[in-house]
C-alpha positions in Angstrom: 97.3 116.1 32.4 97.0 119.8 31.5 99.4 119.9 28.6 100.3 123.5 29.3 102.1 122.7 32.6 105.9 122.6 32.6 106.8 118.9 32.9 110.3 118.9 31.3 113.5 118.9 33.3 111.7 118.4 36.6 114.3 119.0 39.4 115.0 115.8 41.4 115.7 117.8 44.6 113.5 120.9 44.5 113.6 123.5 47.2 109.8 123.2 47.7 107.4 120.2 47.0 103.8 121.1 46.7 101.2 118.4 47.2 98.1 119.2 45.2 97.6 120.8 41.8 94.4 122.7 42.6 94.1 126.5 43.0 95.9 126.5 46.3 98.7 124.3 45.2 99.3 126.1 42.0 99.2 129.5 43.6 101.7 128.4 46.3 104.0 127.0 43.5 103.8 130.2 41.5 104.7 132.4 44.5 107.7 130.1 45.2 108.8 130.1 41.5 108.4 133.9 41.3 110.9 134.2 44.2 113.4 132.2 42.2 113.2 128.9 44.1 112.7 125.5 42.5 109.3 123.9 43.0 107.6 120.8 42.0 103.8 120.2 42.2 102.5 116.7 42.7 98.9 116.1 41.5 97.4 112.6 41.9 95.0 113.2 39.0 96.0 113.3 35.4 94.6 116.9 35.1 95.3 120.0 37.1 92.9 122.4 38.7 91.0 120.4 41.3 87.8 122.2 42.0 89.0 125.1 39.9 89.2 123.1 36.6 86.7 123.6 33.8 85.6 121.3 31.0 84.5 122.0 27.5 81.3 120.2 26.3 80.5 121.1 22.7 81.8 124.7 23.2 80.1 125.2 26.6 82.6 125.8 29.4 81.5 124.2 32.7 83.2 124.9 36.0 83.0 122.5 38.9 79.7 124.1 39.9 78.9 127.8 39.9 82.1 129.8 40.5 82.5 133.5 41.2 85.6 135.5 42.0 85.0 138.1 44.7 86.2 141.6 43.5 88.8 143.1 45.8 89.2 139.8 47.6 92.5 138.2 48.6 92.4 135.9 45.6 92.1 138.7 43.1 94.9 140.6 44.9 97.4 137.6 45.0 96.6 136.6 41.4 97.3 140.2 40.2 100.6 140.1 42.1 101.5 136.9 40.2 100.6 138.5 36.8 97.6 136.4 36.3 95.1 138.1 34.0 91.5 138.0 35.2 88.9 138.6 32.5 85.1 138.4 32.9 82.0 140.3 33.8 80.0 141.3 36.8 76.6 139.6 36.9 73.5 141.8 37.1 71.9 142.2 40.5 68.4 142.3 38.9 66.7 138.9 39.4 64.0 136.9 41.0 63.3 135.6 44.5 61.1 132.5 44.8 58.7 131.9 47.6 55.9 129.3 47.6 56.9 128.4 44.1 56.3 131.9 42.7 59.0 134.2 41.3 58.9 137.7 42.7 61.2 140.6 42.3 64.5 140.1 44.2 65.2 143.2 46.3 68.4 144.7 44.9 68.0 148.2 46.2 65.4 150.6 47.5 63.3 150.7 44.3 63.0 146.9 43.9 62.6 146.5 47.7 59.6 148.7 47.5 58.1 147.0 44.5 58.6 143.3 45.4 55.7 141.3 46.6 58.0 138.8 48.3 57.8 140.7 51.6 55.2 142.6 53.5 55.7 146.2 54.6 57.2 145.2 58.0 59.6 142.7 56.3 60.7 145.4 53.8 61.5 147.8 56.6 63.5 145.1 58.4 65.4 144.0 55.4 66.1 147.6 54.2 67.4 148.6 57.6 69.7 145.6 58.0 71.1 145.8 54.5 71.9 149.4 55.1 73.7 148.6 58.4 75.6 145.6 56.9 78.6 147.4 55.5 79.4 148.9 59.0 79.3 145.6 60.9 82.6 144.2 62.4 82.5 140.6 61.3 85.0 139.3 63.8 82.6 140.3 66.6 80.3 137.5 65.4 82.8 134.7 65.2 81.0 132.7 68.0 77.5 133.4 66.8 75.7 131.1 64.4 74.1 132.4 61.2 70.7 131.2 62.5 71.1 133.2 65.8 72.5 136.2 64.0 69.5 136.4 61.6 67.1 135.6 64.4 68.3 138.8 66.2 68.0 140.9 63.1 64.4 140.2 62.0 61.2 139.2 63.6 59.3 137.5 60.7 60.0 134.2 59.0 59.9 135.5 55.5 62.6 138.1 56.0 64.6 135.5 57.9 64.3 133.1 54.9 65.4 135.8 52.6 68.5 136.6 54.6 69.3 132.8 54.8 69.0 132.6 51.1 71.5 135.4 50.6 73.9 133.7 53.0 73.6 130.4 51.1 74.4 132.3 47.9 77.4 134.1 49.3 78.9 131.2 51.3 77.9 128.1 49.3 76.9 126.5 52.6 73.5 125.5 53.9 74.3 125.0 57.6 72.9 128.1 59.4 72.9 126.3 62.8 76.6 125.7 62.6 78.2 128.3 60.2 79.7 131.3 62.1 78.2 134.6 61.3 81.5 136.3 60.7 81.8 134.2 57.5 78.3 135.3 56.4 78.9 138.9 57.2 82.3 139.0 55.4 80.9 137.3 52.3 77.7 139.5 52.1 79.7 142.7 52.5 81.8 141.7 49.5 79.0 140.3 47.4 76.7 143.3 48.0 79.6 145.8 47.9 82.3 145.3 45.2 80.5 142.3 43.8 81.8 139.2 41.9 83.1 138.3 38.5 82.2 135.4 36.2 85.3 134.5 34.4 85.8 134.3 30.6 86.8 130.8 29.7 85.9 129.5 33.2 88.3 129.1 36.1 90.5 126.9 33.9 91.8 130.3 32.7 93.4 130.8 36.1 94.6 127.3 36.4 96.4 127.4 33.0 98.1 130.7 33.8 99.3 129.5 37.2 100.5 126.2 35.8 102.6 127.9 33.1 104.3 130.3 35.5 108.0 130.1 34.7 109.7 127.7 37.1 106.6 125.7 38.1 107.1 122.0 37.4 104.3 119.4 37.6 104.2 115.7 38.1 100.7 114.5 37.5 99.0 111.1 37.8 100.9 110.0 40.9 99.6 110.1 44.5 101.9 111.0 47.3 101.7 108.3 50.0 104.0 109.8 52.6 105.5 113.2 53.5 108.3 114.0 51.0 111.8 114.6 52.1 112.4 118.1 50.9 113.7 121.4 52.3 110.1 122.7 52.4 106.7 121.0 51.8 103.3 122.6 51.2 100.2 120.3 51.6 97.5 121.8 49.5 95.3 118.8 48.6 92.3 116.9 49.9 91.3 119.1 52.8 92.1 118.2 56.4 91.9 114.5 55.8 94.8 114.4 53.4 96.9 116.6 55.7 96.0 114.4 58.7 97.1 111.3 56.9 100.4 112.7 55.8 101.2 114.3 59.1 99.7 111.6 61.3 97.7 114.1 63.3 94.1 115.4 63.6 92.6 118.7 62.9 89.6 120.2 64.7 87.7 121.6 61.8 84.0 122.0 60.9 82.0 119.8 58.6 82.1 120.2 54.8 79.5 122.0 52.8 78.0 120.5 49.7 75.7 121.0 46.8 74.2 119.3 43.7 74.6 121.1 40.4 73.0 121.0 37.0 75.0 122.6 34.2 73.1 123.6 31.1 74.1 124.6 27.6 71.2 126.4 26.1 70.1 127.4 22.6 67.9 130.3 23.9 68.6 132.9 26.6 66.5 132.2 29.8 63.7 134.7 30.5 65.6 135.6 33.8 69.3 135.5 34.2 69.2 135.0 37.9 66.8 133.6 40.5 67.3 132.4 44.0 65.1 130.3 46.3 63.8 132.1 49.3 62.1 129.3 51.1 64.0 126.5 49.3 67.8 126.1 48.9 68.0 126.6 45.1 69.8 129.0 42.8 69.9 129.6 39.1 72.2 131.8 37.1 73.0 132.5 33.4 76.8 132.8 33.7 77.2 133.6 30.0 75.1 136.7 30.5 78.4 138.5 31.3 81.2 136.0 30.6 82.5 134.1 27.5 81.4 130.6 28.4 79.3 129.5 25.4 79.3 129.6 21.6 78.1 132.7 20.0 74.3 133.0 20.2 74.1 130.2 22.9 74.1 130.3 26.7 75.7 128.6 29.7 73.7 128.4 32.9 73.8 126.5 36.2 71.2 125.5 38.7 72.2 124.4 42.2 70.7 122.8 45.2 72.5 123.7 48.5 72.7 120.6 50.6 72.2 120.6 54.3 73.6 117.7 56.4 71.7 114.5 55.5 70.1 116.0 52.4 69.9 114.0 49.2 70.0 115.7 45.8 66.7 116.1 44.0 67.5 116.2 40.3 63.9 116.9 39.2 63.6 119.8 41.7 66.8 121.4 40.4 65.6 121.2 36.8 62.2 122.5 37.9 63.9 125.5 39.5 65.7 126.2 36.2 62.3 126.2 34.5 61.1 129.0 36.8 63.8 131.1 35.2 62.2 130.4 31.8 64.4 127.5 30.7 62.5 125.2 28.4 63.4 121.5 28.0 63.7 122.1 24.3 66.4 124.8 24.9 68.8 122.3 26.5 71.5 121.4 24.1 74.1 120.0 26.6 73.8 119.2 30.3 75.9 117.8 33.0 75.1 116.8 36.6 77.4 117.0 39.5 75.4 114.8 41.9 77.2 115.7 45.1 80.1 118.0 45.2 82.0 119.6 48.1 81.7 123.4 48.0 83.7 124.1 51.2 86.2 121.6 52.7 85.4 122.6 56.2 83.1 125.4 57.2 84.1 127.8 60.0 81.7 127.0 62.8 80.5 129.3 65.6 81.2 126.6 68.2 84.9 126.6 67.2 85.3 130.4 67.0 84.7 131.2 63.3 87.4 132.1 60.8 90.0 132.7 63.5 89.8 129.1 64.6 90.9 127.5 61.3 94.3 125.8 61.4 97.3 128.0 60.7 99.5 127.3 57.7 102.2 126.4 60.3 100.0 123.9 62.3 101.8 120.8 61.0 104.2 119.8 63.8 107.1 120.3 61.3 109.2 123.4 61.0 109.4 123.0 57.2 105.9 121.8 56.3 102.9 124.1 55.7 99.2 123.9 54.9 97.1 125.6 52.3 93.5 125.3 51.3 90.0 126.7 51.8 90.0 125.3 55.4 93.3 126.9 56.4 94.1 130.4 57.9 92.0 133.2 59.3 91.5 135.1 56.0 88.7 134.7 53.5 86.3 132.0 52.4 86.1 129.8 49.3 88.8 130.7 46.8 89.9 133.7 48.8 90.8 131.4 51.7 92.6 128.9 49.4 94.7 131.6 47.8 95.3 133.6 51.0 96.6 130.5 52.7 98.6 129.4 49.7 100.4 132.8 49.6 101.1 132.6 53.3 102.3 129.0 53.1 104.6 129.8 50.2 106.1 132.8 52.0 106.6 130.7 55.1 108.4 128.1 53.0 110.6 130.8 51.4 111.5 132.0 54.9 112.6 128.5 55.9 114.8 128.3 52.8 116.4 131.7 53.6 117.1 130.5 57.1 118.9 127.4 55.7 121.1 129.6 53.6 122.0 131.9 56.5 122.9 129.1 58.9 
């Protein structure tokens, strides 16, 4: 278990029980505790953090796959309200775009768009026009349109379409353009290409540790919850829709999960390029330590990822070969770790279901005092922003129930 979590004097009858010690569960617990209510977090694993935990391998800090905090997003806002300090750096937009196995300049603005050989003149015009229009789009108007159809309406050539799909993969961590709703893609691209993202010093464990040590947050780890607890209020923030369905004995109509295969690298030498993305293949590489404290002095932490479509199998050799395109040499690798198959999104918002607005509400449990939180819950945000936004909403709903009990 995370030894910074408060485990002494755990209340036997807390006001709120939170199931799950990941980002959503710990955020919900911190909101409840800040309001002066007693709260206990139950985590089935012996460590806290879920997909937000980090590990230290010989001084290299590895997250559970590449993680980025969207600046100005709901997660950053709620964490700031809770007094959580977020430290890190914004990655450079300069990088490479790979087509046909060759690294070209990634268009990151008018000058690089003009210089890149990845697109012909018509493609450059189409991409330039659509990136300029992107900030003005109303994302909710595209909640029933797939990413594939949206991109198909924007550009006429396959190469520009591939480039836009690569940007969507990068921003959403999903490789399901025929299912993913375009409102998610638009929202994420507007944030990524606007305010941008942060790589965090010390990894995402820095957030986990601060949330877990919030005064009044108590943790019981290493014990799975088999049935719905008897408590004044309960927040289910673990295991996605399947765990909630089991505890509540009901089903949730949600989209399929998104997944990826990741190779974490601890390097003795800085890569020749800090960032490259696959245009015609679903790969990505980034030197996270270029802007964040994630490696020993003079060394570097990087990650290469393969975004998996439904039915795809990870290709470990291809992932490493993609890292080599960024200038990583085999002799540079001091430490490595593979995450063969990991879930990046518990359930993607699909166009057929109505996009972000179709996700279950925090109150969709069939119980007046039981609430949901996670990246598959609520109409707001994607990835960590969805997890934190729903956690904040679930905690406030739980607090409202407690207030009603007092006033009765």
